[in-house]
C-alpha positions as CSV (number, residue, x, y, z in Angstrom):
1,M,110.2,124.2,117.2
2,T,106.6,122.9,116.8
3,W,104.4,120.5,118.6
4,A,104.6,118.2,115.7
5,L,108.3,117.8,116.3
6,V,107.7,117.1,120.0
7,L,105.1,114.5,119.3
8,E,107.2,113.0,116.6
9,H,110.1,112.6,119.1
10,L,107.7,111.0,121.6
11,F,106.5,108.6,118.9
12,I,110.1,107.4,118.2
13,V,110.7,106.9,121.9
14,L,107.5,104.9,122.4
15,A,107.9,102.8,119.3
16,A,111.4,101.8,120.3
17,S,110.3,101.2,123.9
18,I,107.5,98.8,122.8
19,L,110.0,96.9,120.6
20,S,112.7,96.8,123.3
21,I,110.1,95.5,125.8
22,T,108.8,92.9,123.3
23,I,112.4,91.6,122.6
24,G,114.0,92.3,126.0
25,L,111.5,90.5,128.3
26,P,111.7,87.1,126.4
27,L,115.5,87.4,126.2
28,G,115.7,88.1,130.0
29,I,113.5,85.2,130.8
30,W,115.5,83.0,128.4
31,A,118.8,84.1,130.1
32,Y,117.3,83.2,133.5
33,A,115.8,79.8,132.4
34,C,118.9,78.7,130.5
35,P,122.1,79.3,132.5
36,R,124.3,77.9,129.7
37,I,123.5,80.8,127.3
38,R,122.9,83.4,130.0
39,G,126.5,84.7,129.6
40,L,126.2,85.0,125.9
41,I,122.9,86.9,126.0
42,L,124.1,89.3,128.6
43,R,127.4,89.9,126.8
44,V,125.7,90.7,123.5
45,V,123.4,93.3,125.1
46,D,126.4,94.7,127.0
47,I,128.3,95.1,123.7
48,L,125.3,96.8,122.0
49,Q,125.3,99.3,124.8
50,T,129.0,100.2,124.3
51,I,128.6,101.1,120.6
52,P,128.2,104.9,120.3
53,A,124.6,105.6,119.4
54,L,125.4,107.5,116.2
55,A,127.7,104.8,115.0
56,L,125.0,102.2,115.7
57,L,122.5,104.2,113.6
58,G,125.0,104.5,110.8
59,I,125.6,100.7,110.7
60,I,121.8,100.1,110.7
61,M,121.2,102.7,108.0
62,V,123.4,100.8,105.6
63,L,120.9,97.9,105.9
64,L,117.6,99.7,106.3
65,D,118.1,103.0,104.5
66,P,117.6,106.4,106.3
67,G,114.4,107.1,108.1
68,K,112.4,106.4,111.3
69,L,112.8,102.6,110.9
70,T,116.6,103.0,111.3
71,V,116.2,105.2,114.3
72,V,113.6,103.0,116.1
73,T,115.7,99.9,115.4
74,G,118.9,101.6,116.8
75,I,117.2,102.8,120.0
76,T,115.6,99.4,120.4
77,L,118.9,97.7,120.4
78,Y,120.4,100.4,122.7
79,S,117.5,99.9,125.2
80,L,117.8,96.1,125.6
81,L,120.5,96.1,128.3
82,P,118.5,97.4,131.3
83,I,115.4,95.4,130.4
84,V,117.2,92.1,129.8
85,R,119.5,92.4,132.8
86,N,116.7,93.5,135.2
87,T,114.4,90.7,134.0
88,C,117.0,88.1,134.6
89,L,118.1,89.6,137.9
90,G,114.5,90.0,139.1
91,L,113.7,86.3,138.4
92,Q,116.9,85.2,140.2
93,Q,115.9,87.2,143.3
94,V,112.5,85.6,143.7
95,D,112.3,83.9,147.1
96,P,113.6,80.3,146.8
97,G,110.8,79.1,149.1
98,V,108.2,80.3,146.6
99,K,110.0,78.5,143.8
100,E,110.2,75.3,145.8
101,A,106.5,75.5,146.8
102,A,105.5,75.9,143.2
103,R,107.7,73.0,142.2
104,G,106.1,70.9,145.0
105,M,102.6,71.6,143.6
106,G,103.7,70.0,140.3
107,M,103.9,73.1,138.2
108,S,106.1,72.9,135.1
109,K,109.1,75.1,134.8
110,T,107.5,77.2,132.1
111,Y,104.3,77.7,134.2
112,R,106.3,78.5,137.3
113,T,108.5,81.0,135.5
114,L,105.8,82.9,133.7
115,L,102.8,82.8,136.2
116,V,104.5,82.6,139.6
117,E,108.0,84.0,139.5
118,F,107.6,86.7,136.8
119,P,104.8,88.6,138.6
120,L,106.9,88.6,141.7
121,A,110.0,89.8,139.8
122,F,108.1,92.5,137.9
123,P,108.9,95.4,140.2
124,T,112.6,94.9,139.3
125,V,111.7,94.2,135.7
126,F,109.8,97.4,135.5
127,T,112.7,99.4,136.9
128,G,114.7,98.3,133.9
129,I,111.9,99.3,131.5
130,R,111.7,102.7,133.2
131,I,115.4,103.3,132.7
132,A,115.2,102.2,129.1
133,V,112.3,104.5,128.3
134,V,113.9,107.6,129.9
135,N,117.3,106.9,128.3
136,A,115.6,106.6,124.9
137,I,114.4,110.2,125.1
138,G,118.0,111.5,124.9
139,T,119.2,108.9,122.5
140,A,116.4,109.8,120.0
141,V,118.1,113.2,119.4
142,F,120.5,111.3,117.0
143,A,117.5,110.7,114.8
144,A,118.1,114.0,113.0
145,F,121.4,112.6,111.5
146,V,119.6,109.8,109.6
147,G,116.3,111.4,108.6
148,G,114.3,110.2,111.6
149,G,112.9,113.5,112.7
150,G,112.3,114.7,116.3
151,L,113.9,117.4,118.4
152,G,117.5,116.6,117.4
153,S,117.1,118.8,114.3
154,V,116.2,121.8,116.4
155,I,119.2,121.3,118.7
156,N,121.6,120.8,115.8
157,R,120.4,123.9,114.0
158,G,120.5,125.9,117.3
159,I,124.1,125.0,117.8
160,R,125.1,125.8,114.2
161,V,123.6,129.3,114.2
162,Q,124.5,129.8,117.9
163,D,120.9,130.4,118.9
164,T,120.8,129.7,122.7
165,R,117.1,130.2,122.9
166,M,116.5,127.5,120.3
167,I,118.8,125.1,122.0
168,L,117.3,125.7,125.5
169,T,113.7,125.4,124.1
170,A,114.4,122.0,122.6
171,T,116.4,120.8,125.6
172,G,113.6,122.0,127.9
173,A,111.1,120.1,125.9
174,L,113.2,116.9,126.2
175,M,113.5,117.5,130.0
176,V,109.7,118.0,130.3
177,I,109.1,114.7,128.4
178,S,111.7,112.9,130.5
179,V,110.3,114.1,133.8
180,A,106.7,113.5,132.8
181,L,107.4,109.9,131.7
182,D,109.6,109.2,134.7
183,L,106.9,110.5,137.1
184,L,104.2,108.5,135.4
185,M,106.3,105.3,135.4
186,G,107.4,105.9,139.0
187,W,103.8,106.0,140.0
188,F,103.2,102.7,138.1
189,E,106.2,101.3,139.8
190,G,105.0,102.2,143.3
191,S,101.6,100.7,142.5
192,I,103.2,97.5,141.3
193,Q,105.2,97.2,144.5
194,R,102.1,97.9,146.7
195,N,100.0,95.3,144.9
196,R,102.9,92.8,144.7
197,G,102.6,92.3,141.0
198,G,98.9,91.7,140.5
199,S,97.9,90.9,136.9
200,R,96.0,94.1,136.4
201,T,98.9,96.1,137.8
202,L,101.2,94.4,135.4
203,L,99.1,95.2,132.4
204,A,98.3,98.9,133.2
205,P,101.7,100.5,132.4
206,L,102.3,98.3,129.3
207,G,98.8,99.1,128.1
208,T,99.4,102.8,128.7
209,I,102.6,102.8,126.6
210,L,100.7,100.9,123.8
211,A,97.8,103.3,123.9
212,A,100.0,106.4,123.7
213,F,101.9,104.8,120.8
214,L,98.7,104.3,118.9
215,L,97.6,107.9,119.5
216,L,100.9,109.1,118.1
217,L,101.0,106.8,115.1
218,P,100.1,109.6,112.6
219,Y,103.3,111.4,113.6
220,G,105.4,108.3,112.7
221,L,103.8,107.3,109.4
222,S,104.5,109.0,106.1
223,S,103.4,107.8,102.8
224,A,103.1,109.5,99.5
225,G,99.6,109.9,98.1
226,E,98.6,110.2,94.5
227,G,100.2,113.3,93.0
228,E,102.5,113.8,96.0
229,L,106.2,114.4,95.7
230,L,108.5,113.6,98.6
231,L,111.5,115.6,99.6
232,Y,113.7,115.6,102.7
233,D,114.5,118.7,104.7
234,G,118.2,119.5,104.7
235,D,120.6,120.1,107.6
236,Y,121.8,123.4,106.1
237,S,119.7,126.5,105.5
238,E,120.6,126.5,101.8
239,T,119.1,123.1,101.3
240,Q,116.0,124.0,103.2
241,I,115.5,127.2,101.2
242,M,115.8,125.4,97.9
243,H,113.5,122.6,98.9
244,Q,111.0,125.2,100.1
245,M,111.2,127.0,96.8
246,A,110.6,123.8,95.0
247,K,107.5,123.1,97.1
248,L,106.1,126.7,96.6
249,L,106.7,126.6,92.9
250,I,105.4,123.2,92.2
251,E,102.2,123.6,94.3
252,D,101.6,127.1,92.7
253,Q,102.1,125.9,89.1
254,T,100.7,122.4,89.2
255,D,98.1,120.3,91.0
256,Y,100.8,118.2,92.7
257,T,101.4,118.2,96.5
258,V,104.9,118.4,97.8
259,T,105.7,117.0,101.3
260,I,109.0,117.9,102.9
261,Q,109.9,115.1,105.3
262,D,112.4,115.0,108.2
263,Q,115.8,116.6,108.2
264,M,118.6,114.6,106.5
265,S,122.2,115.2,105.3
266,Q,123.1,115.4,101.6
267,V,124.8,112.0,101.6
268,N,121.9,110.3,103.3
269,N,119.4,112.1,101.1
270,F,121.2,110.8,98.0
271,K,121.0,107.2,99.4
272,A,117.2,107.8,100.0
273,L,116.8,109.0,96.4
274,I,118.3,106.0,94.6
275,G,117.2,102.4,94.3
276,D,113.9,100.7,94.1
277,S,113.1,101.4,97.8
278,H,113.6,105.1,97.5
279,T,111.8,107.4,100.0
280,C,112.1,110.7,98.1
281,D,111.7,112.0,94.6
282,L,114.1,114.9,94.2
283,M,116.7,116.9,96.1
284,I,118.9,119.9,95.6
285,S,122.5,119.0,94.9
286,Y,125.6,120.2,93.2
287,D,127.4,118.9,90.2
288,G,130.7,118.8,92.1
289,T,129.1,116.9,95.0
290,L,127.4,114.5,92.6
291,L,130.7,113.7,90.8
292,T,133.2,113.5,93.7
293,T,131.1,112.4,96.7
294,F,128.2,110.5,95.4
295,L,129.7,108.9,92.2
296,Q,133.3,108.7,93.7
297,K,134.9,110.3,90.6
298,D,137.5,113.0,90.2
299,P,137.1,116.1,88.1
300,T,140.1,115.0,86.1
301,D,138.1,112.0,85.0
302,A,135.9,114.2,82.9
303,P,136.8,114.0,79.2
304,E,138.5,117.0,77.7
305,G,135.9,119.6,76.6
306,T,133.2,118.1,78.9
307,S,132.0,120.1,81.9
308,I,131.7,118.6,85.4
309,Y,128.0,119.2,85.1
310,D,127.6,117.3,81.9
311,F,129.9,114.5,83.0
312,A,128.2,114.0,86.4
313,N,124.8,114.1,84.8
314,E,125.7,111.4,82.3
315,L,127.2,109.1,84.9
316,A,124.2,109.7,87.3
317,R,121.8,108.8,84.6
318,E,123.7,105.6,83.7
319,A,124.3,104.4,87.3
320,H,121.1,105.4,89.1
321,G,118.6,106.7,86.6
322,L,119.0,110.3,87.9
323,V,119.0,113.6,86.0
324,M,120.1,117.0,87.0
325,L,117.9,119.9,85.9
326,E,119.4,123.2,84.6
327,Q,121.9,125.0,86.8
328,L,120.3,127.5,89.2
329,G,123.1,130.1,89.1
330,F,124.9,129.8,92.4
331,D,128.2,128.0,92.8
332,N,128.4,126.8,96.4
333,T,132.0,125.5,96.0
334,Y,134.3,124.7,98.9
335,A,136.4,127.8,99.9
336,I,139.2,128.3,102.3
337,A,138.7,131.1,104.9
338,V,140.7,132.6,107.7
339,T,139.5,134.1,110.9
340,Q,139.3,137.8,111.4
341,E,142.4,137.8,113.7
342,T,144.4,135.8,111.2
343,A,143.4,138.1,108.4
344,E,144.4,141.2,110.3
345,R,147.7,139.6,111.4
346,C,148.8,137.9,108.2
347,S,146.8,139.6,105.5
348,P,146.5,136.5,103.1
349,R,144.5,137.0,99.9
350,T,144.9,133.7,98.2
351,V,145.3,130.1,99.4
352,S,148.9,130.1,98.1
353,D,149.6,133.0,100.6
354,L,149.2,130.4,103.3
355,I,152.1,128.3,102.2
356,P,154.8,130.2,104.2
357,L,152.4,130.8,107.1
358,A,150.9,127.3,107.5
359,G,153.5,126.1,110.0
360,D,152.1,128.6,112.6
361,L,148.4,128.1,111.8
362,V,145.9,125.5,112.9
363,F,143.3,124.2,110.4
364,G,139.9,123.3,111.6
365,A,136.9,122.0,109.8
366,E,133.9,119.6,110.1
367,H,134.5,115.8,110.3
368,E,133.3,115.3,106.8
369,F,136.2,117.4,105.3
370,F,138.7,115.1,106.9
371,T,137.2,111.8,105.5
372,Q,138.4,109.9,102.5
373,E,134.9,110.0,100.8
374,G,135.5,112.0,97.6
375,S,138.7,113.7,96.4
376,M,137.8,117.3,97.5
377,K,139.0,116.7,101.1
378,F,141.7,117.9,103.5
379,G,144.4,115.4,102.5
380,P,144.3,116.0,98.7
381,F,143.9,119.7,99.3
382,T,146.9,120.2,101.5
383,E,149.0,117.9,99.2
384,F,148.0,119.9,96.1
385,Y,148.9,123.2,97.6
386,G,151.9,121.9,99.6
387,L,150.5,123.1,102.9
388,K,151.9,121.8,106.2
389,F,149.8,123.2,109.0
390,K,150.9,123.4,112.6
391,D,148.0,121.2,113.5
392,S,144.5,120.3,112.3
393,M,141.4,119.7,114.3
394,S,138.0,118.1,113.5
395,V,134.9,119.6,114.9
396,D,131.2,119.0,114.6
397,V,129.7,121.0,111.7
398,S,127.3,122.5,114.1
399,L,130.1,123.9,116.2
400,K,132.5,125.0,113.4
401,Y,131.5,128.7,113.3
402,A,131.3,129.1,117.0
403,A,134.8,127.6,117.2
404,A,136.1,129.9,114.5
405,E,134.7,133.0,116.4
406,K,136.4,131.8,119.6
407,G,139.8,131.4,117.9
408,S,140.0,127.6,118.3
409,F,141.7,127.5,114.8
410,D,143.1,130.0,112.3
411,V,142.0,128.5,108.9
412,T,138.9,126.6,108.0
413,E,136.9,125.3,105.0
414,V,133.6,126.9,104.3
415,Y,130.9,126.9,101.6
416,A,131.0,129.9,99.4
417,T,127.3,130.8,99.8
418,D,127.0,130.3,103.6
419,G,125.7,133.5,105.3
420,L,127.4,132.4,108.5
421,N,130.8,133.3,106.9
422,R,129.7,136.9,107.2
423,K,128.5,136.6,110.8
424,A,131.7,134.9,111.9
425,G,133.8,137.6,110.3
426,L,135.7,135.1,108.1
427,T,137.8,136.2,105.1
428,V,137.4,133.9,102.1
429,L,140.6,133.3,100.2
430,E,140.9,133.0,96.4
431,D,141.5,129.4,95.2
432,D,144.3,130.7,93.0
433,L,145.4,127.2,91.8
434,N,141.8,126.1,91.1
435,F,141.8,123.0,93.3
436,F,138.2,123.0,94.1
437,P,135.8,122.3,91.2
438,D,132.5,124.0,90.6
439,Y,129.6,123.1,92.8
440,N,126.8,124.5,90.7
441,G,123.4,124.1,92.4
442,A,120.8,122.1,90.5
443,F,117.8,120.0,91.3
444,L,118.5,116.2,91.1
445,L,115.5,114.0,90.2
446,R,114.8,110.4,89.5
447,E,113.9,109.8,85.8
448,D,110.7,108.0,86.9
449,T,109.8,111.1,88.9
450,L,109.6,113.0,85.6
451,E,107.4,110.2,84.3
452,R,105.0,110.2,87.3
453,F,104.9,114.0,87.5
454,P,105.1,115.4,84.0
455,G,105.9,119.1,83.7
456,V,107.6,119.3,87.1
457,D,111.0,119.8,85.4
458,D,109.6,122.7,83.4
459,V,108.4,124.3,86.6
460,L,111.7,123.9,88.4
461,N,113.7,125.1,85.4
462,R,112.0,128.4,85.8
463,L,114.6,129.0,88.5
464,A,117.5,128.3,86.1
465,G,120.1,131.1,86.3
466,Q,117.9,133.1,88.7
467,I,120.0,132.7,91.9
468,A,123.4,134.3,92.1
469,N,125.9,133.6,94.9
470,D,125.1,137.0,96.5
471,D,121.5,136.1,96.5
472,M,122.1,132.8,98.3
473,V,124.5,134.4,100.8
474,E,121.8,137.0,101.6
475,M,119.0,134.4,102.0
476,T,121.1,132.1,104.2
477,Y,122.1,135.1,106.3
478,Q,118.5,136.1,106.8
479,V,117.6,132.6,108.0
480,D,120.6,131.8,110.1
481,V,121.4,135.3,111.5
482,E,118.3,137.4,111.3
483,K,116.1,134.4,112.3
484,R,113.6,134.6,109.5
485,T,111.7,131.5,108.6
486,V,112.8,129.5,105.6
487,E,109.4,129.7,104.0
488,D,109.2,133.5,104.3
489,V,112.7,134.0,102.8
490,A,112.0,131.5,99.9
491,R,108.5,133.0,99.2
492,E,109.9,136.6,99.2
493,F,112.6,135.7,96.7
494,L,110.2,134.0,94.3
495,Q,107.8,136.9,94.5
496,D,110.6,139.4,93.8
497,R,111.5,137.4,90.7
498,G,107.9,137.3,89.6
499,L,107.8,133.5,89.8
500,L,104.9,133.2,92.1
């Protein structure tokens, strides 16, 4: 964890807070001033609050693409309820005698509401703002799922590799931010109550939030300069290692600069790579993933005599103007593995060996493996092999290996080159009927990236065939288990191969 991630997290919170205040205060005043639509406004903000934060971000991402804008928009919508409700409630609770006096002085309704009633209601209004800001600190953790950055990526990684220190460090940072902001806003709230809503007192907390936002603006803005390639960090060590290798190689062999942006999943990274509003230039991918998950095709769709790699490359070029560079050598295909206890008790060697055993076994895997997105998923797999497990359970990908070690399930799906397979004591079974296709690693680039950065393909193709499965298992093991940095592991490999 770095200070940059802490400040980036704080930027997201403050940006969303400013927007929620800007939208929430007028909505609250409108709800108070217009009883006919009050119910509608309050019901809408209530409904927004009931949507799970991650689901809300996923919906917004479809419209706005991955990144900080999606996160800030989602947290803004999520923060409206306390601000709108407290604004409306505070105005309703203003002493009726004050309202009547203002009316008797000939003040218009708008003048009365904004300049007489609102200052008196502001202590209650500010309580709503305080709640919204503090809640946003925790909600911003979900930014890591949609390329928004912040401390969520540290927590997710800590859970996946079972690093308690990493989890506690990031959680502690969130707690410190929450307590510090809450104390500061509590002090402002007390000052507002003592001064009964004086104009200077009203502006002070809002001005402080705005000033802090402006100071943190560099941590929220990212734009590519001339000669700068943009990548996204991955949510798996393998992706992070390969992107770091790309950065080291390109910057060593060319005058280009490579910027690795916030963490993002493979699916979201692909969405950020395609289209006119793309926010990255290249990514590591796999021919099987490109074909089945991104392009929604089946391996059987490939013409006879055409490899999955060539078929996926052709379709990607036609559909999205993308090109896969040469294969890197490792095949990170799906694999089926059993826990150490199951291996010792049942001794399966192939997936077919599970057929007579499945009725007594529980299958567990990450949520993505149970989806319908792509053909290489749980349903088609079990149907192909004729497997009828006793039960199946879906777990978060960050918790899968911990659950396997604790015996929560007996069989799971893994990636062949994941070093955590070794740590968890999993036995990988032979896919004897060849259900899973190849997932050969290769860099996926936009064609216009090759035009804007001539020669970058030649540099990256120096890695072609250089990384065997055992190499990748060892590198991911060093990062996830031995706690070495991604940059050190990537640099050491490139130097050993004489590429740097």
